[in-house]
Residue frames relative to the residue before (quaternion, step in Angstrom):
aa qw qx qy qz dx dy dz
M 1.0000 0.0000 0.0000 0.0000 0.00 0.00 0.00
K 0.1283 -0.7461 0.6444 0.1075 3.48 -1.13 0.75
Y 0.1442 -0.8222 0.5501 -0.0253 3.41 -1.05 1.00
I 0.0266 0.8098 -0.5836 0.0545 3.63 -0.76 0.75
R 0.2004 -0.7652 0.5916 0.1556 3.64 -1.15 0.53
E 0.6082 -0.6113 0.3731 0.3424 3.44 -0.85 1.12
Q 0.6873 0.5280 -0.2658 0.4221 3.61 0.77 -1.14
D 0.6424 0.5151 -0.2918 0.4866 3.57 1.28 -0.48
V 0.6565 0.4767 -0.3161 0.4918 3.68 1.14 -0.25
E 0.4034 -0.7634 0.4697 0.1840 3.48 -0.61 1.28
G 0.2178 -0.8412 0.4611 0.1796 3.60 1.13 -0.76
D 0.5177 -0.6092 0.4797 0.3616 3.48 -1.21 -0.10
R 0.2367 -0.7685 0.5879 0.0879 3.55 -0.82 1.26
I 0.0967 -0.7827 0.6149 0.0012 3.58 -0.58 1.16
G 0.3208 -0.7903 0.5055 0.1302 3.37 -0.92 1.03
P 0.7218 -0.3717 0.2611 0.5221 3.74 -1.11 -0.12
P 0.5959 -0.1444 -0.7657 -0.1942 1.34 -2.31 1.02
H 0.6603 0.4517 -0.3550 0.4837 3.53 1.24 0.43
Q 0.0079 0.8661 -0.4990 0.0292 3.56 0.99 1.07
R 0.2839 0.7068 -0.5921 0.2632 3.50 -0.86 1.20
V 0.2103 -0.7105 0.6254 0.2445 3.50 -1.49 0.03
I 0.2221 -0.7475 0.6212 0.0779 3.44 -1.19 0.90
R 0.1018 -0.8014 0.5881 0.0387 3.63 -0.65 0.99
H 0.2557 -0.7603 0.5787 0.1472 3.59 -0.83 1.04
L 0.0778 -0.8450 0.5250 0.0651 3.56 -0.31 1.16
V 0.8092 0.0621 -0.0417 0.5828 3.49 1.21 -0.65
T 0.1387 0.7857 -0.5734 0.1862 3.55 -0.34 1.31
P 0.6132 -0.5034 0.4047 0.4547 3.63 -1.24 0.23
E 0.6371 0.5467 -0.3598 0.4072 3.66 0.97 -0.67
N 0.8046 0.3220 -0.1665 0.4704 3.69 0.72 -1.03
M 0.7864 0.2792 -0.1310 0.5352 3.70 1.04 -0.70
G 0.4730 -0.6677 0.4813 0.3145 3.64 1.13 -0.32
S 0.3628 0.7354 -0.5177 0.2440 3.73 1.16 0.35
K 0.3413 -0.7453 0.5373 0.1982 3.60 -1.02 0.70
Y 0.8442 0.2651 -0.0531 0.4629 3.53 0.98 -0.94
L 0.7380 0.3929 -0.1363 0.5314 3.51 1.37 -0.12
W 0.0655 -0.6948 0.7117 0.0797 3.61 -1.31 0.50
L 0.0128 0.7726 -0.6348 0.0077 3.54 -0.92 0.88
G 0.2264 0.7833 -0.5684 0.1096 3.49 -0.93 0.82
T 0.4315 -0.6654 0.5323 0.2963 3.58 -1.32 -0.21
S 0.1272 -0.7228 0.6726 0.0951 3.57 -1.33 0.54
S 0.0943 -0.7405 0.6654 0.0055 3.47 -1.11 1.11
V 0.1149 -0.8130 0.5705 -0.0171 3.39 -0.52 1.28
D 0.4559 -0.7366 0.4541 0.2081 3.52 -0.64 1.18
P 0.5941 -0.5555 0.4096 0.4132 3.73 -1.04 0.60
G 0.8098 0.2797 -0.2035 0.4738 3.53 -1.01 0.81
F 0.7161 0.4436 -0.2774 0.4620 3.63 1.21 -0.02
T 0.2286 -0.7570 0.5858 0.1779 3.50 -1.24 0.11
S 0.4795 -0.5694 0.5406 0.3919 3.62 -1.24 0.21
N 0.5864 -0.5359 0.4516 0.4061 3.63 -1.27 0.33
A 0.4826 -0.6166 0.5320 0.3222 3.55 -1.14 0.62
H 0.2262 0.7835 -0.5536 0.1688 3.62 -0.64 1.00
A 0.2506 -0.7324 0.6109 0.1660 3.63 -1.30 0.24
H 0.3093 -0.7160 0.5962 0.1906 3.49 -1.33 0.40
E 0.4679 -0.7415 0.4064 0.2570 3.51 -0.43 1.13
D 0.8326 0.1768 -0.0616 0.5213 3.60 0.89 -0.94
Q 0.6616 0.5457 -0.2748 0.4348 3.59 1.20 -0.32
E 0.2103 -0.7024 0.6530 0.1895 3.51 -1.15 0.70
E 0.1821 -0.7868 0.5877 0.0490 3.53 -1.12 0.71
V 0.1083 -0.7202 0.6802 0.0837 3.65 -1.26 0.66
F 0.1324 -0.7575 0.6379 0.0429 3.38 -1.22 0.90
Y 0.0874 -0.7792 0.6205 0.0152 3.51 -1.02 1.08
C 0.2652 -0.8008 0.5102 0.1677 3.60 -0.51 1.13
V 0.3277 -0.7812 0.5249 0.0829 3.36 -0.78 1.34
S 0.7833 -0.1083 0.1419 0.5955 3.61 0.89 -1.01
G 0.7268 0.3819 -0.3336 0.4633 3.46 -1.44 0.44
R 0.3091 -0.7462 0.5706 0.1487 3.55 -1.37 0.09
G 0.1773 0.7873 -0.5625 0.1799 3.57 -0.90 0.83
R 0.4211 -0.6467 0.5484 0.3220 3.48 -1.19 -0.71
I 0.1640 -0.7059 0.6720 0.1526 3.40 -1.56 0.36
Q 0.2051 -0.7485 0.6205 0.1123 3.41 -1.27 0.87
V 0.0147 0.7806 -0.6247 0.0153 3.53 -0.83 0.89
D 0.7540 -0.1521 -0.0300 0.6383 3.53 -0.37 1.44
D 0.8487 -0.2249 0.1790 0.4440 3.56 -0.93 -1.01
E 0.5858 0.5662 -0.3693 0.4470 3.55 1.32 0.30
D 0.1402 -0.7582 0.6324 0.0750 3.58 -1.16 0.59
A 0.0483 -0.7958 0.6027 -0.0329 3.60 -0.86 1.08
L 0.5018 -0.5957 0.5430 0.3139 3.54 -1.32 0.58
L 0.1705 -0.7291 0.6584 0.0769 3.51 -1.26 0.84
E 0.1594 0.7546 -0.6138 0.1684 3.53 -0.82 1.14
P 0.6544 -0.5011 0.3225 0.4654 3.68 -0.88 0.36
G 0.7605 0.3410 -0.2838 0.4741 3.45 -0.98 1.10
V 0.5860 0.5648 -0.3745 0.4443 3.69 1.21 -0.45
V 0.1468 -0.7294 0.6667 0.0429 3.48 -1.26 0.85
V 0.0319 -0.7788 0.6265 -0.0068 3.54 -1.03 0.88
Y 0.2085 -0.7236 0.6466 0.1220 3.68 -0.97 0.91
V 0.1659 -0.7432 0.6479 0.0194 3.41 -1.20 1.12
P 0.2116 -0.7906 0.5408 0.1943 3.71 -0.38 0.94
P 0.6582 -0.4686 0.3754 0.4542 3.65 -1.23 0.34
K 0.8200 0.2534 -0.2545 0.4457 3.45 -1.43 0.83
A 0.5472 0.5842 -0.4405 0.4066 3.75 1.19 -0.20
I 0.3651 -0.6914 0.5762 0.2380 3.61 -0.97 0.80
H 0.0413 0.8196 -0.5618 0.1047 3.51 -1.01 1.09
R 0.0724 0.7880 -0.6110 0.0239 3.42 -1.15 0.44
L 0.4100 -0.6888 0.5548 0.2226 3.55 -1.23 0.63
I 0.1589 -0.7943 0.5850 0.0399 3.60 -0.95 0.88
N 0.1161 -0.7632 0.6318 0.0703 3.68 -0.60 1.01
D 0.0908 0.7618 -0.6387 0.0592 3.71 -0.16 1.14
G 0.4912 0.6335 -0.4417 0.4028 3.72 1.11 0.41
D 0.5586 -0.5924 0.4798 0.3269 3.54 -1.43 -0.07
E 0.7464 0.3100 -0.2477 0.5342 3.75 1.01 0.16
I 0.6917 -0.4880 0.3356 0.4133 3.55 -1.26 0.37
L 0.3087 -0.7252 0.6009 0.1334 3.57 -1.02 1.01
K 0.0761 0.8308 -0.5485 0.0557 3.58 -0.43 1.09
V 0.1112 -0.7961 0.5932 -0.0444 3.40 -0.94 1.20
V 0.2637 -0.6935 0.6383 0.2053 3.57 -1.16 0.44
S 0.0248 -0.8083 0.5876 0.0273 3.68 -0.72 0.90
A 0.2209 -0.7467 0.6237 0.0682 3.41 -1.31 0.72
V 0.0225 -0.8285 0.5594 -0.0154 3.63 -0.64 1.09
A 0.0345 0.7929 -0.6073 0.0359 3.51 -0.89 0.91
P 0.4924 -0.2678 -0.8138 0.1536 1.59 -1.60 1.79
P 0.6880 -0.5203 0.3076 0.4016 3.61 -1.23 0.41
F 0.6183 -0.5608 0.4041 0.3740 3.48 -1.22 0.40
I 0.3061 -0.6529 0.6432 0.2575 3.62 -1.18 0.58
P 0.5695 -0.6614 0.3566 0.3334 3.66 -0.62 1.19
E 0.6805 0.4916 -0.3331 0.4292 3.72 0.69 -0.95
K 0.6990 0.4899 -0.2637 0.4494 3.55 1.04 -1.00
Y 0.6062 0.5528 -0.3563 0.4471 3.43 1.14 -0.67
K 0.6494 0.5169 -0.3141 0.4609 3.59 0.98 -1.01
A 0.6602 0.4853 -0.3462 0.4570 3.70 0.91 -0.85
D 0.6840 0.5054 -0.3231 0.4152 3.67 0.82 -0.99
H 0.7764 0.3815 -0.1580 0.4761 3.59 1.12 -0.79
L 0.4968 -0.6942 0.4174 0.3116 3.43 1.35 0.43
I 0.3846 0.7189 -0.4939 0.3022 3.73 0.91 0.72
K 0.1541 -0.7866 0.5907 0.0926 3.59 -0.77 0.94
D 0.5020 -0.6528 0.4562 0.3371 3.63 -0.97 0.70
């Protein structure tokens, strides 16, 4: 068994204009997963994630706390605790926190991210 606590994962801190923290909880690198990436994204109030698509991965978002929206291609949906959204491969998507508290989602991606492609998709610089 492999075990990890979210609060022990530093994650990627992304600054403005897409201020958020992405924590990698289950990856091939840290847990040895072959078919899945699992993590959290915490988007600060007034910010959005960058609009992007994943060529080969499907992604599921589960809202844990806060309120906001998600855009998937030309659709827009409310995010609030308990809402689940499926994003197919190639769909352009982004999280929007238009609330006054941190918007936190758990996301699962399959197949898992390739680190270099993940960084490019999410505008992360070394």
